[in-house]
Every structure is written in C-alpha cells, then in structure tokens.
Backbone and ligand atoms as CSV (ligand in chain L), in Angstrom:
chain,resi,resn,atom,element,x,y,z
A,1,UNK,N,N,0.843,-1.198,0.002
A,1,UNK,CA,C,0.014,0.000,0.010
A,1,UNK,C,C,0.878,1.245,-0.012
A,2,UNK,N,N,0.528,2.259,-0.810
A,2,UNK,CA,C,1.342,3.483,-0.859
A,2,UNK,C,C,1.284,4.226,0.486
A,3,UNK,N,N,2.410,4.832,0.874
A,3,UNK,CA,C,2.416,5.572,2.131
A,3,UNK,C,C,2.022,7.021,1.840
A,4,UNK,N,N,1.086,7.557,2.610
A,4,UNK,CA,C,0.686,8.955,2.420
A,4,UNK,C,C,1.241,9.757,3.607
A,5,UNK,N,N,2.070,10.792,3.323
A,5,UNK,CA,C,2.610,11.557,4.456
A,5,UNK,C,C,1.465,12.142,5.274
A,6,UNK,N,N,1.631,12.091,6.583
A,6,UNK,CA,C,0.574,12.543,7.484
A,6,UNK,C,C,0.072,13.941,7.192
A,7,UNK,N,N,1.045,14.853,6.876
A,7,UNK,CA,C,0.673,16.218,6.651
A,7,UNK,C,C,-0.297,16.354,5.460
A,8,UNK,N,N,0.053,15.629,4.385
A,8,UNK,CA,C,-0.808,15.686,3.181
A,8,UNK,C,C,-2.176,15.092,3.447
A,9,UNK,N,N,-2.146,14.010,4.244
A,9,UNK,CA,C,-3.412,13.358,4.565
A,9,UNK,C,C,-4.298,14.294,5.419
A,10,UNK,N,N,-3.670,14.968,6.353
A,10,UNK,CA,C,-4.410,15.881,7.221
A,10,UNK,C,C,-5.019,17.016,6.384
A,11,UNK,N,N,-4.212,17.527,5.432
A,11,UNK,CA,C,-4.738,18.592,4.583
A,11,UNK,C,C,-5.904,18.100,3.736
A,12,UNK,N,N,-5.712,16.914,3.138
A,12,UNK,CA,C,-6.750,16.388,2.234
A,12,UNK,C,C,-8.054,16.135,3.005
A,13,UNK,N,N,-7.910,15.674,4.200
A,13,UNK,CA,C,-9.104,15.303,4.958
A,13,UNK,C,C,-9.622,16.447,5.817
A,14,UNK,N,N,-8.900,17.554,5.891
A,14,UNK,CA,C,-9.271,18.678,6.764
A,14,UNK,C,C,-9.579,18.193,8.167
A,15,UNK,N,N,-8.617,17.481,8.764
A,15,UNK,CA,C,-8.900,16.798,10.030
A,15,UNK,C,C,-9.245,17.732,11.175
A,16,UNK,N,N,-8.848,19.007,11.063
A,16,UNK,CA,C,-9.209,19.931,12.137
A,16,UNK,C,C,-10.735,20.085,12.183
A,17,UNK,N,N,-11.355,19.943,10.979
A,17,UNK,CA,C,-12.803,20.140,10.912
A,17,UNK,C,C,-13.575,18.825,10.957
A,18,UNK,N,N,-12.984,17.801,10.425
A,18,UNK,CA,C,-13.712,16.525,10.303
A,18,UNK,C,C,-12.952,15.405,10.974
A,19,UNK,N,N,-13.654,14.559,11.724
A,19,UNK,CA,C,-12.922,13.390,12.260
A,19,UNK,C,C,-12.449,12.488,11.136
A,20,UNK,N,N,-11.302,11.850,11.312
A,20,UNK,CA,C,-10.776,11.012,10.245
A,20,UNK,C,C,-11.354,9.617,10.255
A,21,UNK,N,N,-11.951,9.206,11.368
A,21,UNK,CA,C,-12.485,7.838,11.428
A,21,UNK,C,C,-13.753,7.833,12.246
A,22,UNK,N,N,-14.538,6.773,12.065
A,22,UNK,CA,C,-15.852,6.719,12.718
A,22,UNK,C,C,-15.934,5.539,13.670
A,23,UNK,N,N,-16.068,5.822,14.949
A,23,UNK,CA,C,-16.267,4.732,15.902
A,23,UNK,C,C,-17.730,4.287,15.943
A,24,UNK,N,N,-17.961,2.997,15.838
A,24,UNK,CA,C,-19.310,2.414,15.914
A,24,UNK,C,C,-19.271,1.388,17.032
A,25,UNK,N,N,-20.350,1.352,17.843
A,25,UNK,CA,C,-20.424,0.343,18.914
A,25,UNK,C,C,-21.570,-0.589,18.624
A,26,UNK,N,N,-21.398,-1.855,18.976
A,26,UNK,CA,C,-22.451,-2.838,18.705
A,26,UNK,C,C,-22.501,-3.821,19.871
A,27,UNK,N,N,-23.668,-4.457,20.005
A,27,UNK,CA,C,-23.907,-5.324,21.155
A,27,UNK,C,C,-24.058,-6.777,20.705
A,28,UNK,N,N,-23.312,-7.672,21.370
A,28,UNK,CA,C,-23.484,-9.115,21.141
A,28,UNK,C,C,-24.377,-9.629,22.259
A,29,UNK,N,N,-25.697,-9.598,22.012
A,29,UNK,CA,C,-26.656,-9.996,23.021
A,29,UNK,C,C,-27.072,-11.440,22.779
A,30,UNK,N,N,-27.052,-12.271,23.851
A,30,UNK,CA,C,-27.367,-13.676,23.684
A,30,UNK,C,C,-28.634,-14.008,24.465
A,31,UNK,N,N,-29.432,-14.996,23.963
A,31,UNK,CA,C,-30.545,-15.453,24.764
A,31,UNK,C,C,-30.048,-16.613,25.623
A,32,UNK,N,N,-31.019,-17.267,26.332
A,32,UNK,CA,C,-30.564,-18.295,27.300
A,32,UNK,C,C,-29.928,-19.488,26.634
A,33,UNK,N,N,-30.247,-19.710,25.361
A,33,UNK,CA,C,-29.600,-20.852,24.696
A,33,UNK,C,C,-28.370,-20.434,23.888
A,34,UNK,N,N,-27.933,-19.211,24.084
A,34,UNK,CA,C,-26.690,-18.760,23.451
A,34,UNK,C,C,-26.848,-18.210,22.059
A,35,UNK,N,N,-28.129,-18.095,21.588
A,35,UNK,CA,C,-28.313,-17.533,20.256
A,35,UNK,C,C,-28.065,-16.024,20.311
A,36,UNK,N,N,-27.655,-15.488,19.145
A,36,UNK,CA,C,-27.224,-14.101,19.052
A,36,UNK,C,C,-28.371,-13.259,18.467
A,37,UNK,N,N,-28.548,-12.041,19.012
A,37,UNK,CA,C,-29.573,-11.151,18.433
A,37,UNK,C,C,-28.990,-10.397,17.249
A,38,UNK,N,N,-29.691,-10.510,16.100
A,38,UNK,CA,C,-29.283,-9.747,14.904
A,38,UNK,C,C,-30.517,-9.017,14.398
A,39,UNK,N,N,-30.261,-7.877,13.718
A,39,UNK,CA,C,-31.365,-7.116,13.130
A,39,UNK,C,C,-31.009,-6.760,11.694
A,40,UNK,N,N,-32.063,-6.419,10.937
A,40,UNK,CA,C,-31.841,-6.128,9.522
A,40,UNK,C,C,-31.745,-4.601,9.360
A,41,UNK,N,N,-30.750,-4.120,8.632
A,41,UNK,CA,C,-30.575,-2.683,8.446
A,41,UNK,C,C,-31.674,-2.153,7.515
A,42,UNK,N,N,-32.231,-0.940,7.834
A,42,UNK,CA,C,-33.247,-0.379,6.966
A,42,UNK,C,C,-32.702,-0.191,5.525
A,43,UNK,N,N,-33.599,-0.333,4.521
A,43,UNK,CA,C,-33.142,-0.335,3.131
A,43,UNK,C,C,-32.427,0.961,2.697
A,44,UNK,N,N,-32.785,2.108,3.287
A,44,UNK,CA,C,-32.233,3.367,2.833
A,44,UNK,C,C,-30.833,3.658,3.422
A,45,UNK,N,N,-30.365,2.823,4.351
A,45,UNK,CA,C,-29.078,3.119,5.006
A,45,UNK,C,C,-27.942,2.402,4.319
A,46,UNK,N,N,-26.691,2.832,4.634
A,46,UNK,CA,C,-25.487,2.144,4.177
A,46,UNK,C,C,-25.609,0.667,4.566
A,47,UNK,N,N,-25.275,-0.244,3.688
A,47,UNK,CA,C,-25.450,-1.691,3.888
A,47,UNK,C,C,-26.910,-2.045,4.134
A,48,UNK,N,N,-27.841,-1.269,3.511
A,48,UNK,CA,C,-29.270,-1.500,3.691
A,48,UNK,C,C,-29.673,-2.937,3.351
A,49,UNK,N,N,-30.544,-3.510,4.181
A,49,UNK,CA,C,-31.079,-4.858,3.937
A,49,UNK,C,C,-30.154,-5.963,4.451
A,50,UNK,N,N,-28.966,-5.588,4.931
A,50,UNK,CA,C,-28.047,-6.636,5.472
A,50,UNK,C,C,-28.251,-6.732,6.968
A,51,UNK,N,N,-27.928,-7.924,7.517
A,51,UNK,CA,C,-28.121,-8.167,8.942
A,51,UNK,C,C,-26.877,-7.721,9.728
A,52,UNK,N,N,-27.123,-7.243,10.948
A,52,UNK,CA,C,-26.058,-6.678,11.779
A,52,UNK,C,C,-26.361,-6.897,13.246
A,53,UNK,N,N,-25.363,-6.609,14.061
A,53,UNK,CA,C,-25.584,-6.496,15.509
A,53,UNK,C,C,-26.211,-5.143,15.768
A,54,UNK,N,N,-27.083,-5.049,16.787
A,54,UNK,CA,C,-27.663,-3.729,17.075
A,54,UNK,C,C,-26.568,-2.771,17.599
A,55,UNK,N,N,-26.763,-1.474,17.351
A,55,UNK,CA,C,-25.783,-0.477,17.821
A,55,UNK,C,C,-25.774,0.702,16.878
A,56,UNK,N,N,-24.695,1.467,16.864
A,56,UNK,CA,C,-24.622,2.640,15.978
A,56,UNK,C,C,-23.409,3.467,16.259
A,57,UNK,N,N,-23.401,4.650,15.657
A,57,UNK,CA,C,-22.239,5.525,15.726
A,57,UNK,C,C,-22.090,6.143,17.117
A,58,UNK,N,N,-20.840,6.313,17.551
A,58,UNK,CA,C,-20.551,7.055,18.784
A,58,UNK,C,C,-20.464,8.515,18.399
A,59,UNK,N,N,-21.328,9.362,18.981
A,59,UNK,CA,C,-21.274,10.805,18.681
A,59,UNK,C,C,-20.011,11.401,19.330
A,60,UNK,N,N,-19.612,12.577,18.833
A,60,UNK,CA,C,-18.320,13.127,19.276
A,60,UNK,C,C,-18.315,13.507,20.766
A,61,UNK,N,N,-19.503,13.728,21.341
A,61,UNK,CA,C,-19.539,14.110,22.767
A,61,UNK,C,C,-19.946,12.945,23.648
A,62,UNK,N,N,-19.838,11.706,23.157
A,62,UNK,CA,C,-20.307,10.551,23.925
A,62,UNK,C,C,-19.180,9.598,24.296
A,63,UNK,N,N,-19.391,8.852,25.403
A,63,UNK,CA,C,-18.509,7.764,25.732
A,63,UNK,C,C,-19.067,6.485,25.070
A,64,UNK,N,N,-18.194,5.583,24.636
A,64,UNK,CA,C,-18.697,4.411,23.885
A,64,UNK,C,C,-19.783,3.599,24.588
A,65,UNK,N,N,-19.592,3.321,25.875
A,65,UNK,CA,C,-20.625,2.485,26.562
A,65,UNK,C,C,-21.956,3.209,26.641
A,66,UNK,N,N,-21.900,4.532,26.803
A,66,UNK,CA,C,-23.144,5.300,26.906
A,66,UNK,C,C,-23.808,5.392,25.527
A,67,UNK,N,N,-23.000,5.508,24.477
A,67,UNK,CA,C,-23.565,5.521,23.127
A,67,UNK,C,C,-24.290,4.192,22.866
A,68,UNK,N,N,-23.685,3.099,23.325
A,68,UNK,CA,C,-24.313,1.792,23.075
A,68,UNK,C,C,-25.625,1.648,23.876
A,69,UNK,N,N,-25.599,2.136,25.110
A,69,UNK,CA,C,-26.809,2.099,25.929
A,69,UNK,C,C,-27.939,2.901,25.245
A,70,UNK,N,N,-27.575,4.080,24.701
A,70,UNK,CA,C,-28.549,4.914,24.004
A,70,UNK,C,C,-29.074,4.234,22.754
A,71,UNK,N,N,-28.162,3.707,21.931
A,71,UNK,CA,C,-28.572,3.059,20.662
A,71,UNK,C,C,-29.491,1.860,20.956
A,72,UNK,N,N,-29.187,1.106,21.999
A,72,UNK,CA,C,-29.982,-0.097,22.282
A,72,UNK,C,C,-31.381,0.294,22.771
A,73,UNK,N,N,-31.451,1.358,23.557
A,73,UNK,CA,C,-32.763,1.848,23.987
A,73,UNK,C,C,-33.556,2.336,22.777
A,74,UNK,N,N,-32.882,3.062,21.853
A,74,UNK,CA,C,-33.568,3.611,20.667
A,74,UNK,C,C,-34.049,2.506,19.718
A,75,UNK,N,N,-33.245,1.445,19.602
A,75,UNK,CA,C,-33.548,0.423,18.608
A,75,UNK,C,C,-34.430,-0.694,19.128
A,76,UNK,N,N,-34.155,-1.114,20.382
A,76,UNK,CA,C,-34.786,-2.333,20.878
A,76,UNK,C,C,-35.661,-2.125,22.130
A,77,UNK,N,N,-35.670,-0.902,22.662
A,77,UNK,CA,C,-36.479,-0.543,23.838
A,77,UNK,C,C,-36.052,-1.273,25.107
A,78,UNK,N,N,-34.847,-1.824,25.156
A,78,UNK,CA,C,-34.401,-2.439,26.406
A,78,UNK,C,C,-33.337,-1.585,27.054
A,79,UNK,N,N,-33.141,-1.801,28.351
A,79,UNK,CA,C,-32.174,-1.028,29.111
A,79,UNK,C,C,-30.993,-1.937,29.417
A,80,UNK,N,N,-29.797,-1.468,29.018
A,80,UNK,CA,C,-28.612,-2.225,29.399
A,80,UNK,C,C,-27.857,-1.392,30.430
A,81,UNK,N,N,-27.147,-2.110,31.294
A,81,UNK,CA,C,-26.378,-1.434,32.333
A,81,UNK,C,C,-24.961,-1.236,31.780
A,82,UNK,N,N,-24.539,0.035,31.576
A,82,UNK,CA,C,-23.228,0.252,30.972
A,82,UNK,C,C,-22.101,-0.454,31.737
A,83,UNK,N,N,-22.293,-0.573,33.060
A,83,UNK,CA,C,-21.255,-1.214,33.875
A,83,UNK,C,C,-21.177,-2.737,33.638
A,84,UNK,N,N,-22.222,-3.292,33.059
A,84,UNK,CA,C,-22.230,-4.749,32.851
A,84,UNK,C,C,-21.698,-5.120,31.448
A,85,UNK,N,N,-21.257,-4.118,30.698
A,85,UNK,CA,C,-20.732,-4.417,29.347
A,85,UNK,C,C,-19.265,-4.872,29.432
A,86,UNK,N,N,-18.955,-5.853,28.632
A,86,UNK,CA,C,-17.563,-6.312,28.555
A,86,UNK,C,C,-17.042,-6.129,27.146
A,87,UNK,N,N,-15.905,-5.422,26.979
A,87,UNK,CA,C,-15.365,-5.259,25.633
A,87,UNK,C,C,-15.061,-6.611,25.022
A,88,UNK,N,N,-15.447,-6.731,23.737
A,88,UNK,CA,C,-15.230,-8.003,23.047
A,88,UNK,C,C,-14.420,-7.821,21.792
A,89,UNK,N,N,-14.976,-8.246,20.660
A,89,UNK,CA,C,-14.235,-8.230,19.397
A,89,UNK,C,C,-14.233,-6.847,18.756
A,90,UNK,N,N,-13.385,-6.716,17.761
A,90,UNK,CA,C,-13.193,-5.447,17.046
A,90,UNK,C,C,-13.084,-5.769,15.576
A,91,UNK,N,N,-13.690,-4.908,14.742
A,91,UNK,CA,C,-13.568,-5.069,13.269
A,91,UNK,C,C,-13.426,-3.696,12.661
A,92,UNK,N,N,-12.916,-3.626,11.428
A,92,UNK,CA,C,-12.902,-2.335,10.738
A,92,UNK,C,C,-13.184,-2.539,9.264
A,93,UNK,N,N,-13.544,-1.432,8.593
A,93,UNK,CA,C,-13.737,-1.494,7.141
A,93,UNK,C,C,-13.320,-0.187,6.509
A,94,UNK,N,N,-13.158,-0.205,5.198
A,94,UNK,CA,C,-12.694,0.973,4.482
A,94,UNK,C,C,-11.201,0.819,4.222
A,95,UNK,N,N,-10.717,1.602,3.233
A,95,UNK,CA,C,-9.337,1.432,2.794
A,95,UNK,C,C,-8.329,1.561,3.931
A,96,UNK,N,N,-8.532,2.557,4.799
A,96,UNK,CA,C,-7.636,2.757,5.934
A,96,UNK,C,C,-8.270,2.307,7.235
A,97,UNK,N,N,-9.289,1.493,7.166
A,97,UNK,CA,C,-9.980,1.013,8.371
A,97,UNK,C,C,-10.705,2.147,9.054
A,98,UNK,N,N,-11.336,3.039,8.255
A,98,UNK,CA,C,-11.897,4.287,8.811
A,98,UNK,C,C,-13.175,4.082,9.644
A,99,UNK,N,N,-13.857,2.974,9.448
A,99,UNK,CA,C,-14.984,2.650,10.337
A,99,UNK,C,C,-14.528,1.550,11.246
A,100,UNK,N,N,-14.540,1.806,12.552
A,100,UNK,CA,C,-14.106,0.806,13.500
A,100,UNK,C,C,-15.291,0.407,14.371
A,101,UNK,N,N,-15.556,-0.897,14.385
A,101,UNK,CA,C,-16.714,-1.415,15.109
A,101,UNK,C,C,-16.225,-2.102,16.390
A,102,UNK,N,N,-16.664,-1.564,17.518
A,102,UNK,CA,C,-16.298,-2.148,18.831
A,102,UNK,C,C,-17.495,-2.958,19.324
A,103,UNK,N,N,-17.288,-4.230,19.577
A,103,UNK,CA,C,-18.387,-5.091,20.024
A,103,UNK,C,C,-18.274,-5.322,21.511
A,104,UNK,N,N,-19.404,-5.175,22.209
A,104,UNK,CA,C,-19.459,-5.441,23.665
A,104,UNK,C,C,-20.366,-6.616,23.932
A,105,UNK,N,N,-20.004,-7.382,24.935
A,105,UNK,CA,C,-20.896,-8.428,25.457
A,105,UNK,C,C,-21.637,-7.857,26.644
A,106,UNK,N,N,-22.794,-8.412,26.896
A,106,UNK,CA,C,-23.654,-7.792,27.938
A,106,UNK,C,C,-24.228,-8.871,28.837
A,107,UNK,N,N,-24.052,-8.714,30.121
A,107,UNK,CA,C,-24.564,-9.743,31.034
A,107,UNK,C,C,-25.881,-9.350,31.686
A,108,UNK,N,N,-26.238,-8.055,31.687
A,108,UNK,CA,C,-27.469,-7.638,32.360
A,108,UNK,C,C,-28.269,-6.671,31.511
A,109,UNK,N,N,-29.510,-7.006,31.264
A,109,UNK,CA,C,-30.388,-6.073,30.562
A,109,UNK,C,C,-31.799,-6.277,31.089
A,110,UNK,N,N,-32.658,-5.267,30.899
A,110,UNK,CA,C,-34.032,-5.404,31.379
A,110,UNK,C,C,-34.981,-4.815,30.350
A,111,UNK,N,N,-36.236,-5.295,30.453
A,111,UNK,CA,C,-37.262,-4.840,29.527
A,111,UNK,C,C,-37.592,-5.926,28.521
A,112,UNK,N,N,-38.554,-5.597,27.676
A,112,UNK,CA,C,-38.963,-6.560,26.659
A,112,UNK,C,C,-38.552,-6.012,25.300
A,113,UNK,N,N,-37.944,-6.849,24.497
A,113,UNK,CA,C,-37.416,-6.364,23.197
A,113,UNK,C,C,-38.563,-6.011,22.281
A,114,UNK,N,N,-38.510,-4.737,21.800
A,114,UNK,CA,C,-39.487,-4.255,20.787
A,114,UNK,C,C,-38.686,-3.494,19.758
A,115,UNK,N,N,-38.867,-3.804,18.460
A,115,UNK,CA,C,-38.092,-3.129,17.429
A,115,UNK,C,C,-38.630,-1.730,17.140
A,116,UNK,N,N,-38.092,-0.713,17.790
A,116,UNK,CA,C,-38.639,0.631,17.694
A,116,UNK,C,C,-38.416,1.297,16.370
A,117,UNK,N,N,-37.440,0.758,15.607
A,117,UNK,CA,C,-37.190,1.374,14.267
A,117,UNK,C,C,-37.778,0.501,13.172
A,118,UNK,N,N,-38.788,-0.312,13.548
A,118,UNK,CA,C,-39.521,-1.174,12.621
A,118,UNK,C,C,-38.604,-2.170,11.909
A,119,UNK,N,N,-37.456,-2.421,12.502
A,119,UNK,CA,C,-36.526,-3.335,11.842
A,119,UNK,C,C,-36.908,-4.789,12.159
A,120,UNK,N,N,-36.589,-5.670,11.195
A,120,UNK,CA,C,-36.744,-7.124,11.457
A,120,UNK,C,C,-35.616,-7.519,12.401
A,121,UNK,N,N,-35.893,-8.439,13.321
A,121,UNK,CA,C,-34.851,-8.906,14.213
A,121,UNK,C,C,-35.113,-10.332,14.597
A,122,UNK,N,N,-34.125,-11.001,15.169
A,122,UNK,CA,C,-34.335,-12.371,15.631
A,122,UNK,C,C,-33.138,-12.895,16.392
A,123,UNK,N,N,-33.341,-14.056,17.022
A,123,UNK,CA,C,-32.226,-14.763,17.700
A,123,UNK,C,C,-31.726,-15.844,16.732
A,124,UNK,N,N,-30.423,-15.957,16.571
A,124,UNK,CA,C,-29.858,-16.898,15.597
A,124,UNK,C,C,-28.692,-17.666,16.196
A,125,UNK,N,N,-28.602,-18.931,15.883
A,125,UNK,CA,C,-27.402,-19.690,16.195
A,125,UNK,C,C,-26.306,-19.174,15.232
A,126,UNK,N,N,-25.049,-19.510,15.532
A,126,UNK,CA,C,-23.984,-19.044,14.639
A,126,UNK,C,C,-24.186,-19.639,13.230
A,127,UNK,N,N,-24.640,-20.906,13.195
A,127,UNK,CA,C,-24.856,-21.553,11.883
A,127,UNK,C,C,-25.970,-20.806,11.116
A,128,UNK,N,N,-27.038,-20.477,11.808
A,128,UNK,CA,C,-28.138,-19.741,11.130
A,128,UNK,C,C,-27.671,-18.359,10.713
A,129,UNK,N,N,-26.912,-17.677,11.558
A,129,UNK,CA,C,-26.419,-16.352,11.223
A,129,UNK,C,C,-25.541,-16.382,9.974
A,130,UNK,N,N,-24.775,-17.465,9.848
A,130,UNK,CA,C,-23.872,-17.611,8.700
A,130,UNK,C,C,-24.596,-17.706,7.365
A,131,UNK,N,N,-25.894,-18.076,7.426
A,131,UNK,CA,C,-26.677,-18.178,6.204
A,131,UNK,C,C,-27.334,-16.876,5.819
A,132,UNK,N,N,-27.307,-15.859,6.689
A,132,UNK,CA,C,-27.944,-14.581,6.407
A,132,UNK,C,C,-27.049,-13.690,5.539
A,133,UNK,N,N,-27.666,-12.753,4.788
A,133,UNK,CA,C,-26.836,-11.720,4.137
A,133,UNK,C,C,-26.394,-10.745,5.217
A,134,UNK,N,N,-25.157,-10.849,5.621
A,134,UNK,CA,C,-24.635,-10.051,6.733
A,134,UNK,C,C,-23.871,-8.839,6.235
A,135,UNK,N,N,-23.848,-7.758,7.026
A,135,UNK,CA,C,-22.961,-6.637,6.748
A,135,UNK,C,C,-21.521,-7.198,6.747
A,136,UNK,N,N,-20.636,-6.643,5.903
A,136,UNK,CA,C,-19.301,-7.283,5.759
A,136,UNK,C,C,-18.545,-7.456,7.082
A,137,UNK,N,N,-18.532,-6.432,7.938
A,137,UNK,CA,C,-17.808,-6.603,9.197
A,137,UNK,C,C,-18.413,-7.683,10.063
A,138,UNK,N,N,-19.753,-7.841,9.969
A,138,UNK,CA,C,-20.434,-8.854,10.789
A,138,UNK,C,C,-20.136,-10.249,10.334
A,139,UNK,N,N,-19.930,-10.417,9.024
A,139,UNK,CA,C,-19.596,-11.764,8.507
A,139,UNK,C,C,-18.306,-12.244,9.156
A,140,UNK,N,N,-17.334,-11.333,9.182
A,140,UNK,CA,C,-16.059,-11.666,9.790
A,140,UNK,C,C,-16.193,-11.876,11.306
A,141,UNK,N,N,-16.953,-10.995,11.968
A,141,UNK,CA,C,-17.111,-11.056,13.423
A,141,UNK,C,C,-17.772,-12.351,13.825
A,142,UNK,N,N,-18.838,-12.744,13.103
A,142,UNK,CA,C,-19.617,-13.923,13.515
A,142,UNK,C,C,-18.776,-15.190,13.320
A,143,UNK,N,N,-17.952,-15.203,12.288
A,143,UNK,CA,C,-17.026,-16.335,12.109
A,143,UNK,C,C,-16.096,-16.422,13.323
A,144,UNK,N,N,-15.600,-15.270,13.756
A,144,UNK,CA,C,-14.663,-15.286,14.880
A,144,UNK,C,C,-15.354,-15.636,16.186
A,145,UNK,N,N,-16.614,-15.177,16.361
A,145,UNK,CA,C,-17.368,-15.493,17.572
A,145,UNK,C,C,-17.623,-17.003,17.653
A,146,UNK,N,N,-17.821,-17.634,16.503
A,146,UNK,CA,C,-18.178,-19.053,16.471
A,146,UNK,C,C,-16.979,-19.967,16.755
A,147,UNK,N,N,-15.758,-19.387,16.723
A,147,UNK,CA,C,-14.549,-20.244,16.915
A,147,UNK,C,C,-14.378,-20.679,18.370
L,1,8DG,N1,N,-24.802,-0.723,14.269
L,1,8DG,C1,C,-24.034,-1.451,13.491
L,1,8DG,N2,N,-23.422,-0.876,12.418
L,1,8DG,C2,C,-22.699,-1.666,11.642
L,1,8DG,C3,C,-22.537,-3.056,11.896
L,1,8DG,N3,N,-21.766,-3.583,10.935
L,1,8DG,C4,C,-21.456,-2.597,10.084
L,1,8DG,O1,O,-20.772,-2.702,9.044
L,1,8DG,N4,N,-22.004,-1.394,10.528
L,1,8DG,C5,C,-21.775,-0.119,9.862
L,1,8DG,C6,C,-22.984,0.413,9.112
L,1,8DG,C7,C,-22.804,1.903,9.210
L,1,8DG,O2,O,-21.886,2.284,8.226
L,1,8DG,C8,C,-22.149,2.111,10.589
L,1,8DG,C9,C,-23.140,2.317,11.724
L,1,8DG,O3,O,-24.066,3.245,11.343
L,1,8DG,P1,P,-25.569,3.251,11.838
L,1,8DG,O4,O,-26.374,3.688,10.658
L,1,8DG,O5,O,-25.997,1.943,12.503
L,1,8DG,O6,O,-25.479,4.342,12.946
L,1,8DG,P2,P,-26.622,5.175,13.641
L,1,8DG,O7,O,-27.640,4.206,14.229
L,1,8DG,O8,O,-25.908,6.111,14.568
L,1,8DG,O9,O,-27.396,5.841,12.438
L,1,8DG,P3,P,-27.556,7.198,11.679
L,1,8DG,O10,O,-26.656,8.220,12.340
L,1,8DG,O11,O,-27.132,6.841,10.273
L,1,8DG,O12,O,-29.021,7.457,11.787
L,1,8DG,O13,O,-21.476,0.869,10.848
L,1,8DG,C10,C,-23.161,-3.641,13.031
L,1,8DG,O14,O,-23.057,-4.840,13.316
L,1,8DG,N5,N,-23.880,-2.791,13.798
C-alpha cells in the first residue's frame, strides 16, 4: 500500500474540521440458549437490507458504553447497564480502516425487546447467522465468535 505523508493526509481530509475515522459500537446480546440477536438494516441506510448486531455511531460528545446504551434503547427498547458491558471483538472496514466497530458483550439487561425502528430482528445460532446476508464486518465477526 502506498504511504501517504501525514501532513498531506491531514490537509486532504481537513482533520481539524472533520474526524478522520468513525467509531461504531455494537452489542453481542445472547438469549438463554446462546443464540445471538441480529437485526436487519433499513433499506435506505449504508449496507441496507443486510443483517447486523444492534448499535450505531458514537457521537463526538459521547462515551462508547453510553452511546451503546442509548442506541440499544432507541432500537430495541431495552435497558442495558453500561457497567455490565464487557469489551469483546473489534472489526474495521474501508481502505484505511476508517470505520471501527467495537463489540461489547452484555450480562445484564431489562425490559422486553421491541423493534422501535420497525426493523426485522431475531435470535440466531452461529450456523443460522452464517446463512444470512450479513454486513461485511459482521460476516467476519460472527465467524470469529463461532470459533
Ligand atoms: N450498528 C451497526 N453498524 C454496523 C454493523 N456492521 C457494520 O458494518 N456497521 C456499519 C454500518 C454503518 O456504516 C455504521 C453504523 O451506522 P448506523 O447507521 O448503524 O449508525 P446510527 O444508528 O448512529 O445511524 P444514523 O446516524 O445513520 O441514523 O457501521 C453492526 O453490526 N452494527
């Protein structure tokens, strides 16, 4: 891969004004039999129609665990305890790995799951998940989770 001097890269990307990379947090939520919760991305979004772990972008004024707590409440109507999250796997995509997905495991949550963004969702074994059209980072993550 060609090396780009940092100064030129900073100029090209105007890093003082724009962040150079995007942190995304996602939740690996399991049911009692160990199946994983996955949801389908809305058709109008990036990777629309592909299956993913619930979660979303970390805003610039947020801490990752709090961003994940917020996203999960917005998407699934359940409450997770930020203190009960355990950092898990990591994936990235883009030429320079500009989107970084941080996956957390969760041991405590409350409420009843309701898809507030009208998204399809379900519990899947790793074998079942492997048959779904997954977002690219999730394909890699689920393979690694299954090992
Ligand atoms: N939440 C989530 N995003 C993923 C996964 N895999 C994957 O490639 N992505 C990508 C898709 C998007 O480019 C980005 C997350 O964006 P998002 O659209 O979910 O974020 P958001 O909920 O904050 O949405 P918005 O600002 O677009 O409304 O990460 C995943 O498992 N979970």
